[in-house]
Each structure stands twice: as structure tokens, then as C-alpha cells.
C-alpha positions as CSV (number, residue, x, y, z in Angstrom):
1,M,9.8,28.3,17.5
2,P,8.4,27.7,21.0
3,A,10.7,25.5,23.1
4,V,7.8,23.7,24.8
5,E,6.1,22.7,21.6
6,E,9.3,21.6,19.9
7,A,10.8,19.3,22.5
8,T,12.5,17.1,20.0
9,T,13.7,19.7,17.6
10,S,16.9,20.6,19.5
11,K,18.1,17.0,19.3
12,Q,18.4,17.1,15.5
13,V,19.2,13.4,15.5
14,P,21.0,11.9,12.5
15,A,17.8,10.3,11.2
16,L,19.0,7.7,8.7
17,A,21.5,6.2,11.2
18,Q,18.7,5.4,13.6
19,I,16.2,4.0,11.2
20,P,16.0,0.2,11.4
21,A,16.3,-1.9,8.2
22,F,13.3,-3.0,6.2
23,P,12.8,-6.8,6.5
24,P,15.7,-8.2,4.4
25,I,13.5,-11.0,3.2
26,A,11.1,-8.6,1.6
27,I,13.8,-6.8,-0.3
28,R,15.2,-10.1,-1.6
29,L,11.8,-11.3,-2.6
30,L,11.1,-7.9,-4.3
31,H,14.2,-8.4,-6.5
32,L,13.3,-12.1,-7.2
33,L,9.7,-11.3,-8.1
34,S,10.7,-8.5,-10.5
35,N,11.7,-11.4,-12.8
36,E,8.5,-12.8,-14.3
37,N,10.4,-16.1,-15.1
38,V,11.5,-16.7,-11.5
39,A,11.1,-20.3,-10.4
40,I,9.0,-21.2,-7.4
41,S,12.0,-22.9,-5.8
42,E,13.9,-19.6,-5.8
43,I,11.1,-17.9,-3.9
44,L,10.7,-20.8,-1.4
45,E,14.4,-20.7,-0.4
46,P,14.3,-17.3,1.4
47,L,10.8,-17.9,2.8
48,R,11.8,-21.2,4.4
49,A,14.7,-19.3,6.1
50,D,12.2,-16.9,7.9
51,P,9.5,-19.0,9.6
52,A,7.6,-16.1,11.1
53,F,7.4,-14.3,7.8
54,S,6.5,-17.4,5.8
55,A,3.9,-18.4,8.4
56,E,2.2,-15.0,8.0
57,I,2.1,-15.5,4.2
58,L,0.5,-18.9,4.8
59,R,-2.0,-17.4,7.2
60,R,-3.0,-14.7,4.8
61,A,-3.4,-17.3,2.0
62,N,-6.0,-19.1,4.2
63,S,-7.8,-15.9,5.1
64,A,-11.0,-14.4,3.7
65,L,-8.7,-12.2,1.5
66,F,-8.7,-15.1,-1.1
67,G,-11.5,-17.3,-0.1
68,F,-10.1,-20.6,-1.2
69,T,-12.4,-23.6,-0.6
70,S,-9.7,-25.9,0.7
71,Q,-6.9,-25.4,3.2
72,V,-3.6,-24.1,1.8
73,N,-1.2,-26.1,4.0
74,S,2.3,-25.5,2.5
75,L,4.3,-22.7,1.2
76,Q,4.7,-24.3,-2.2
77,H,0.9,-24.8,-2.4
78,A,0.4,-21.1,-1.4
79,L,2.7,-19.9,-4.2
80,V,1.0,-22.1,-6.8
81,V,-2.6,-21.0,-6.0
82,L,-1.7,-17.4,-5.4
83,G,0.5,-16.8,-8.4
84,L,3.5,-14.5,-8.6
85,R,1.5,-11.3,-8.9
86,R,-0.4,-11.9,-5.7
87,V,2.7,-13.1,-3.9
88,R,4.6,-9.9,-4.8
89,V,1.8,-7.7,-3.5
90,L,1.2,-9.9,-0.4
91,T,4.9,-10.0,0.4
92,M,5.2,-6.2,0.5
93,T,2.0,-5.7,2.5
94,V,3.1,-8.3,5.1
95,A,6.6,-6.9,5.3
96,T,5.3,-3.3,5.8
97,S,2.9,-4.5,8.4
98,I,5.7,-6.2,10.4
99,Y,7.9,-3.2,10.0
100,L,5.3,-0.8,11.4
101,K,3.6,-3.1,14.0
102,R,5.0,-1.5,17.2
103,A,4.7,2.1,16.0
104,L,1.1,1.6,15.1
105,Q,0.1,1.3,18.7
106,I,0.1,5.1,18.6
107,E,-3.1,6.5,17.0
108,E,-1.5,9.4,15.2
109,L,0.9,7.0,13.4
110,R,-1.9,4.8,12.2
111,R,-2.9,7.7,9.9
112,C,0.5,7.2,8.2
113,W,-0.3,3.5,7.7
114,R,-3.8,4.3,6.3
115,H,-2.4,7.0,4.0
116,T,0.2,4.5,2.7
117,L,-2.4,1.8,2.0
118,A,-4.8,4.3,0.4
119,C,-2.0,5.6,-1.8
120,A,-1.1,2.0,-2.9
121,L,-4.7,1.1,-3.6
122,L,-5.5,4.3,-5.5
123,T,-2.2,4.2,-7.5
124,E,-3.3,0.7,-8.5
125,E,-6.7,2.0,-9.6
126,L,-5.1,4.8,-11.6
127,A,-2.8,2.2,-13.2
128,R,-5.9,0.1,-14.1
129,A,-7.5,3.1,-15.7
130,C,-4.3,3.8,-17.7
131,L,-3.9,0.1,-18.6
132,M,-0.5,0.0,-16.8
133,H,1.2,-2.6,-14.6
134,L,-1.1,-3.1,-11.6
135,D,1.1,-4.8,-9.0
136,L,4.1,-2.5,-9.9
137,A,1.9,0.5,-9.3
138,Y,0.6,-1.0,-6.0
139,T,4.1,-1.7,-4.7
140,A,5.4,1.7,-5.7
141,G,2.4,3.3,-3.8
142,L,3.1,1.1,-0.8
143,L,6.8,2.1,-0.8
144,H,6.4,5.8,-1.7
145,D,6.5,7.0,2.0
146,V,9.1,4.6,3.2
147,G,11.2,7.6,4.4
148,R,8.3,8.7,6.6
149,L,7.7,5.1,7.8
150,G,11.4,4.8,8.7
151,L,11.3,8.0,10.7
152,L,8.2,7.0,12.7
153,V,9.6,3.5,13.4
154,A,12.9,5.0,14.6
155,H,11.2,7.8,16.6
156,P,7.6,6.8,17.2
157,E,6.9,9.2,20.1
158,E,8.7,12.1,18.5
159,Y,6.9,11.6,15.2
160,S,3.6,11.3,16.9
161,Q,4.2,14.7,18.6
162,F,5.4,16.1,15.3
163,L,2.1,15.1,13.6
164,K,0.1,16.7,16.5
165,N,2.1,19.9,16.1
166,A,1.8,19.8,12.3
167,A,-2.0,19.5,12.6
168,T,-2.2,22.6,14.7
169,K,0.0,24.5,12.4
170,A,-1.9,23.4,9.3
171,A,-5.2,24.7,10.8
172,T,-3.8,28.3,11.1
173,P,-4.3,30.9,8.3
174,D,-0.5,31.1,7.8
175,S,1.0,29.1,4.9
176,F,2.4,25.8,6.1
177,N,4.7,23.3,4.4
178,L,4.8,19.8,6.0
179,L,8.2,18.9,4.3
180,D,9.9,22.1,5.6
181,Y,8.5,21.5,9.1
182,E,9.6,17.8,9.0
183,K,13.1,18.9,7.9
184,E,13.2,21.5,10.7
185,T,12.2,18.8,13.3
186,F,14.3,15.8,12.2
187,G,17.1,17.2,10.1
188,M,15.6,15.9,6.8
189,D,12.2,15.5,5.3
190,H,10.7,12.1,4.5
191,C,11.5,12.4,0.8
192,E,15.2,12.9,1.6
193,A,15.0,10.0,4.1
194,G,13.3,7.8,1.5
195,N,15.9,8.6,-1.1
196,G,18.7,7.7,1.4
197,L,17.0,4.5,2.6
198,A,16.3,3.3,-1.0
199,A,20.0,3.5,-1.7
200,Q,20.9,2.0,1.7
201,W,18.4,-0.9,1.3
202,K,19.2,-1.3,-2.4
203,L,15.6,-1.0,-3.6
204,P,15.0,-1.4,-7.3
205,L,15.6,1.8,-9.2
206,E,12.0,2.5,-10.1
207,F,11.0,2.5,-6.4
208,A,14.0,4.6,-5.4
209,V,12.9,7.4,-7.7
210,V,9.4,7.2,-6.2
211,T,10.5,7.4,-2.6
212,G,12.4,10.6,-3.2
213,R,10.3,12.5,-5.7
214,H,6.6,11.6,-5.1
215,H,5.8,15.2,-4.1
216,D,7.2,16.5,-7.4
217,R,4.3,17.6,-9.6
218,P,4.8,15.9,-13.0
219,S,5.6,18.2,-16.0
220,G,4.0,17.4,-19.3
221,H,1.2,14.9,-20.1
222,E,3.1,11.6,-20.0
223,I,1.9,9.2,-17.3
224,D,4.7,7.1,-15.9
225,L,5.1,5.3,-12.6
226,L,6.2,8.5,-10.7
227,A,3.3,10.4,-12.1
228,L,0.9,7.6,-11.1
229,V,2.2,7.7,-7.5
230,Y,2.0,11.5,-7.3
231,L,-1.6,11.4,-8.4
232,G,-2.4,8.4,-6.1
233,C,-0.9,10.3,-3.2
234,Q,-2.9,13.4,-4.1
235,L,-6.1,11.4,-4.5
236,A,-5.5,9.8,-1.1
237,D,-5.4,13.2,0.5
238,T,-8.4,14.5,-1.4
239,L,-10.5,11.5,-0.4
240,G,-9.7,12.0,3.3
241,F,-6.7,9.7,3.9
242,S,-4.1,12.4,4.5
243,V,-1.5,12.2,7.2
244,V,-2.2,15.8,8.3
245,D,-5.6,17.4,7.6
246,S,-5.0,20.3,5.3
247,S,-6.4,21.6,2.0
248,P,-5.5,19.1,-0.7
249,T,-3.3,20.3,-3.5
250,L,-5.5,18.9,-6.3
251,S,-9.2,18.4,-6.5
252,F,-10.8,15.1,-7.6
253,E,-11.7,16.6,-11.0
254,Q,-8.2,18.0,-11.4
255,I,-6.7,14.5,-10.8
256,R,-9.1,13.0,-13.3
257,E,-8.1,15.6,-15.9
258,A,-4.5,14.8,-15.4
259,L,-5.1,11.3,-16.8
260,P,-5.1,10.5,-20.5
261,E,-8.6,11.1,-22.0
262,T,-9.1,7.5,-22.7
263,A,-8.4,6.6,-19.1
264,R,-10.8,9.0,-17.4
265,H,-14.0,7.1,-18.0
266,R,-12.4,4.0,-16.4
267,L,-11.9,5.7,-13.1
268,L,-15.0,5.7,-10.8
269,G,-16.5,9.1,-11.2
270,D,-18.1,9.4,-7.7
271,P,-15.4,10.3,-5.1
272,N,-17.6,9.2,-2.2
273,A,-18.1,5.8,-3.7
274,L,-14.3,5.5,-4.5
275,R,-13.5,6.5,-0.9
276,E,-15.9,3.8,0.4
277,L,-14.3,1.1,-1.7
278,V,-10.8,2.1,-0.5
279,E,-11.9,2.2,3.1
280,D,-13.4,-1.3,2.8
281,R,-10.1,-2.6,1.4
282,I,-8.0,-0.9,4.1
283,Q,-10.2,-2.5,6.8
284,S,-9.6,-5.9,5.2
285,V,-5.8,-5.6,5.8
286,D,-5.8,-3.6,9.1
287,I,-3.1,-5.1,11.3
288,E,-4.3,-4.0,14.7
289,G,-3.7,-6.9,17.1
290,W,-1.5,-8.8,14.5
291,Q,0.5,-11.6,16.0
292,P,2.8,-14.0,14.1
293,P,1.5,-17.6,14.0
294,R,3.3,-19.9,16.4
295,V,3.1,-23.0,14.1
296,E,5.8,-23.3,11.4
297,P,4.2,-24.2,8.1
298,A,4.6,-27.8,7.0
299,E,5.6,-28.7,3.5
300,T,3.4,-31.2,1.9
301,P,4.1,-30.9,-1.8
302,Q,2.0,-34.0,-2.7
303,Q,-1.1,-32.0,-1.9
304,A,-2.8,-31.0,-5.2
305,P,-3.1,-27.3,-5.8
306,V,-6.6,-25.8,-5.2
307,E,-8.1,-24.3,-8.3
308,Q,-9.4,-20.7,-7.9
309,P,-13.1,-20.3,-8.4
310,P,-14.1,-19.0,-11.9
311,M,-14.4,-15.3,-12.2
312,P,-17.8,-13.9,-13.2
313,S,-18.1,-12.8,-16.8
314,P,-18.4,-9.1,-17.6
315,A,-22.0,-9.6,-18.5
316,A,-22.8,-11.2,-15.2
317,A,-21.0,-8.5,-13.3
318,A,-22.9,-5.8,-15.1
319,E,-26.3,-7.0,-13.9
320,P,-26.3,-6.5,-10.1
321,S,-30.1,-5.8,-10.0
322,Q,-30.8,-9.5,-10.4
323,A,-29.3,-10.4,-7.0
324,P,-30.7,-9.5,-3.5
325,R,-29.1,-6.3,-2.1
326,S,-27.5,-8.1,0.9
327,T,-26.0,-10.8,-1.3
328,L,-24.7,-8.4,-3.8
329,R,-23.0,-6.3,-1.1
330,R,-21.2,-9.4,0.3
331,D,-20.1,-10.4,-3.2
332,V,-18.9,-6.9,-4.0
333,L,-16.9,-6.7,-0.8
334,A,-15.4,-10.1,-1.2
335,A,-14.3,-9.2,-4.7
336,L,-12.8,-5.9,-3.5
337,I,-10.8,-7.7,-0.7
338,T,-9.5,-10.3,-3.1
339,T,-8.2,-7.6,-5.5
340,L,-5.7,-6.4,-2.9
341,A,-3.5,-8.9,-4.6
342,A,-5.2,-9.9,-7.9
343,G,-7.2,-7.0,-9.3
344,T,-9.0,-9.0,-12.0
345,A,-12.3,-9.6,-10.1
346,F,-12.4,-6.0,-8.9
347,Y,-11.9,-4.7,-12.4
348,L,-15.0,-6.5,-13.6
349,L,-17.1,-5.3,-10.7
350,F,-15.5,-1.8,-10.9
351,R,-16.6,-1.6,-14.5
352,A,-20.1,-2.5,-13.5
353,L,-20.3,0.0,-10.7
354,S,-19.1,2.8,-12.9
355,Q,-21.8,2.2,-15.6
């Protein structure tokens, strides 16, 4: 390979040894939140030990993501009004944002972040269509490329140049395999890195499998978590959220056909509309310019929890023509943003849009 183009290849750095650890608080919370019977006091303990992380959770709880009518002014209050499902999703999104923040000052590396988020959101939608566990699917999609994220955090300039070179190679008529080129450049591909990091960071087993095998095409017709992430990753590429522009492996219709027959009609049939919905949700959690809040959250447990506004009924969601177009668009976008963590409101509107 040309020496000028591959300035970093000759180094062949031991990639895993130079990859920084994922935020330990996120991994601890991931294990705690895997238990549906975990007590709020158990979650509060690690959060209180990390003021910057807990302050960001509190800031997000008061953002337009959730639209609560009253101020959420304590961690305990936030956990009560958000619920464990939302806290699990929010925790991993915030942790990934913090982990990637410095690397995302480089434009090429923001494509990796967008692909990661798109995969998480689309894996969640595929899980919804298959009536599977939504937040587990979202978290698996968010963690599927942790090997790539680790490599770009450890070597941001080198990985940026790698992506530029890969884009050039992918545009040529010759066959090109991104994993092979990644291994040639860094000594391992991001699946191998993900497998090693999952063991090193002691991620739960279901996520460890996904980090190492999400490029393995499923055999048979059974849809499990690994198959969902594979299809979510393929769908992200097909809809234009790829890390490197190249011909997608599967078309939109092929991905739909891979789902159980009963699940196909639940997935939005217009790829352009689906892409727009995912783009809106990515924009709602974009972390450009993110700064940790300076004020440490105060605990005021005597504050009464704020009740969430009632969700619209399926019948109401199915009649968009009765509302003005501008109002309807705001309502739809608000519901889509909220479902980054919850999913329920989006499900109702999603059903309406697909009819």
C-alpha cells in the first residue's frame, strides 16, 4: 500500500491497550438496571458519587426530551418521574456522549456517532415491530460499535484519516472490505476490539456478543437480539447513516423480508419517512457543544413527583387531519423526541403514520 496514504499503518499500535475505559458509572448502572426490581436507592448511590454525570442526567430530565411541566430538581425526583426504562436508555446515551465528546470535534468521526445512534434507534424500531424488549434493543444498538468508538477515542486523528482513505477505496470499482482494511491499519478490526473491550469492561453477556458479531449475517429465521442489531446496522447504512459511503449489503425490502411476517406491517413502509424520523431524533440528542453543568444537583426528596401528561389514545393519534398541519408537526416531533427513552408515545403515532 502507498506509504504516504497509510502514514499510521506502520505503527501497528496495540489498539486495546491504548483505548480508554468506558465511564465506570455507566457500566455499573447498566448492571444495576438489568434487574427490574432494583431499588431507586441502589441507583442513587453511584450517581451521587459522580456529580458531573448525575448533573447531566438531571439536565436531560429537564430538557425538551421529556417536556415535564414542573422543574425536576433532584436525582431522586428524576428517577421517579423518568422510570427505570428511561433511566437505562438515558444513562447509556449520556455515557456514550461523554466518552466521545473530544473525538467528535472531528467531522469524519461524527459520522460514527450518527451511525451508532441511528443503529440504536432503528434496532429499537425493529424490536417494536417484533414485539421484543425495546430498551434492551436500543442499548444493544448503542453499544454494537463500541470497538470502533474505542479506536476512534484512542486514535482520533488516525481514525479520521482511516475513514478518509476508506471512503476513497470504497469508491473504486475494486472490491473493498472495511473490516479487513481496519485490521490492516490498526492491527484489529472494530469487531475484535469490541469483543476484547466487552470482556475488559465486563459488559453483560448479551452486549458482549453483539459487539463482536454484529456483522455476522444471521442464519435461519429466528429473530434474537444479535439478529435485530445486525438488521438495525444494515438499515442504518441503507437509509444513509453509514460510516463509509458504499453500496449497502441489504436493501430496505430485504430487511423487511427478514422480519417475521406478522412484524412487517408494523415497520414504517416508506424508507424516506423512516429516515426523516430517525434524523429528527438524532438531532434531538446531538452533543455538539455539550458542556457538563457546573451546579451539582441538590437533593430535595420532599418535592412531590411530577406526573407525566396522559398519552393520547390510539383513536386520537389515528386522526391527524383534525389538527392544523403546523401543530401536528410539533406534536409528532415532540413525541418522537420523547421516545428516545420511552417508546410508548412514538408507538401510537408510528401506528398512525403507517396507516
